[in-house]
N, C-alpha and C positions, 0 to 999 in steps of 0.2 A: 778615599778618592775625592769626596766632596770637600773635605778639609784641605787637602793638598791644592785643589783647584782654587779654593778661596784664598789660600796663602799666596799662590802665584798671582792671582788677580790683584791682591793687595800690594805685592811687591811691584808689579807693573804700574799700578797707580802711584805708588810712592816715587818710582823712577820718573814718571812723567811730571810729577809735582817738582821733583828736584831739578829737572831740565828747565822747567818754566821759571823756577826761582833763579837759577844761574843766569839764564838769558835776560830775565828782568833786571837782575843785578848789573850785568854787563851794560845793558842799555842805559841804566841810571848813571853808571860810572862814566860812560862815554859822554853823556850830556853834561856832567858837572865837573869833569876833570879837564884841566887846561890842555894837557898833552896825552893823547891816547896811548902813546908809547910808554907812559909812566904807569899805566894800569897793570897790576900784577895778578897772578893766580891767587895769591894770598888775599888781595883786596876783594876779589870775586868771592872767595870762600867765606871771608868774614862778613861780607855784605849779604850773602845769600843763606848762610847757615849750613852750607854743604862743604864737605871736606875737599881739599885739593885733589886727593886721590880719586874721589868720586867724579870730580869735574874732568880729570884727565881720562878716566875710564870711559866717560860718555863722549867727550869732545876731542880727545887726543892731544890737545895743546891749547895754549892761550889764544893762538890765532884762530883755532876752531871755534872757540867761544865768541870771539869778536866777529867772526864771519856770520855766525848765527844772529848776533846782536845787530849787525849792520843790515841784515835782511829784514829784521823786525822794524828797525828805524826807517828803512826805505818804504815799507808798507804804511807806516804811521805818517810819514811826511807826504806821501801821495794824497792822503786824505785831507791834508791841510789846504790843498789847492782845489777849490770848488770848480766843477765843470761850468763852462759858460757857452752860450750859443756861438758857433763858428762865425767869425766876422765881427763880433761885438767887441770893439777895441776897449771901450771904457770898462766893460764887465771883466774882460780878460786881465787888464792891468790892475784892477781892484783886487781880483782873486790872487794875482801874483804877489802884490804887496801884502795882502793878508798873510800869505805863506811866509814871505821874507820877514815880516814882523815877528813871527813865531820862531823861525829857525835860522834867521840870517846870521846871528852871532855864532851858532854852532857850525854853520857852513863855512864861515870865515876861518874858524879854528881848524876845521878839517883841511881846508885848502893850504893853510900854513904848514901842515904836516904831510902833505900828499907824497912828497918825494922821499920821505923817511920810512913810510909803511906801504909796501906793495899791496897789501889788502885794502888799505884806504884808497890807494890809486885806482884799483879796480872798481871800488864802489863809486868813486867820483866819475870815472869814465862812463859807467852805466848811467849815472845821474845826468851827465851831459847828453848822452844819447836820448834819454827820456825827455829832457827839456827841448831838444830839437824836434822830437816827435810832437810835443805839445805845440810848438810853434807852427808846424805844418798843419796840424789839425785845427788850430785856432785861427790862423791867418791865411790858410789855404785859399779861401774864396777870393781874397784880394790879389793872390799871386797867380790865379788860374789864367792860362793863355799866354803867360810870359815865356820867352825862350828859356830852355833849361839852364843855361849859364846865368842869365839874368835872375831867374828864380833862385838859384843857389846863392848868388851874390846878395840878394835881398834877405834870404834866410840868415846868412852870416851877419848882416847888419842888424836884423831883428834880434839875433842872439846877443849881440853887443848891447843893444838897447834894452834888454830885459835881464841882463846878467846880475847875479847877486853882488858883484863888485860895484856895480852902479848904485845898488841900494846902499852899500857901505859908504860910498863916496857922498851920496846925498844926505843920508840920515845920520851917519856918524862923523864924517869928516867936515862936511859943510853945515851940519846940524839943522837941516831943513825939517820942518814939521811934516807929518804924514801927508797932509793934503798937498803941500808944495812938491814933495817928492813924487807923489802919484801923478800930479799934473805934468811934471817933467818927463816921467816915463811915458805917459800917453803922448806928449808932444813928439818925442823921439820916435815912437812906434808909428804914429800917423805920418811923420816925415818920411820914414822909410817906405811906407806903403804907397805914398803919393809921388815918389821920385819919378822923373821922366825916364823912360827906358834908355839904357846905354846904347849908343850907336852900334849897329850890327850885332846886338845881343851879347856883346863881350862882357865878361865878368869884371866888375869894378875892382880896381886894385886898392 
């Protein structure tokens, strides 16, 4: 009985190790492969040292592995944006640019493929929701007291002023250095926060 229990525990430990290796492999492949759609089960098996049969037995499909990988990437990416005091625009913009400098290129590749992979679309939809929640938490003090429509309009504008596409435009297309890009982000954010209220609280078009 003791021997059987030991063997069962060893098998369970081996299974957990295999799962970790497969997910780690998938994360690595997503980060370094230009198109996520090009990643195959054979790639995952070769990179992780686990057979395709074992991968399918545990995850069911390639999409199952990628879903687990995206979950791990999401947790990792959240840690790249350091918490800042609510209302501190300079600190918030600096933390945002720190994150974009690390993952901006990967974000842009993901956005290019969003319509091709439903799994990627779901991940990006969740990322957009999370970013809007960050805006509410970070800039909420400056929006307090505004009519609901005005508040939502400014959140839309803040989203545009902090989106990763703006980072690409400034850093990659216009080739601004980090300090100049950060200053532009901050100028736009402060501009949104100090806008005069729209007459009758109507949402800006």
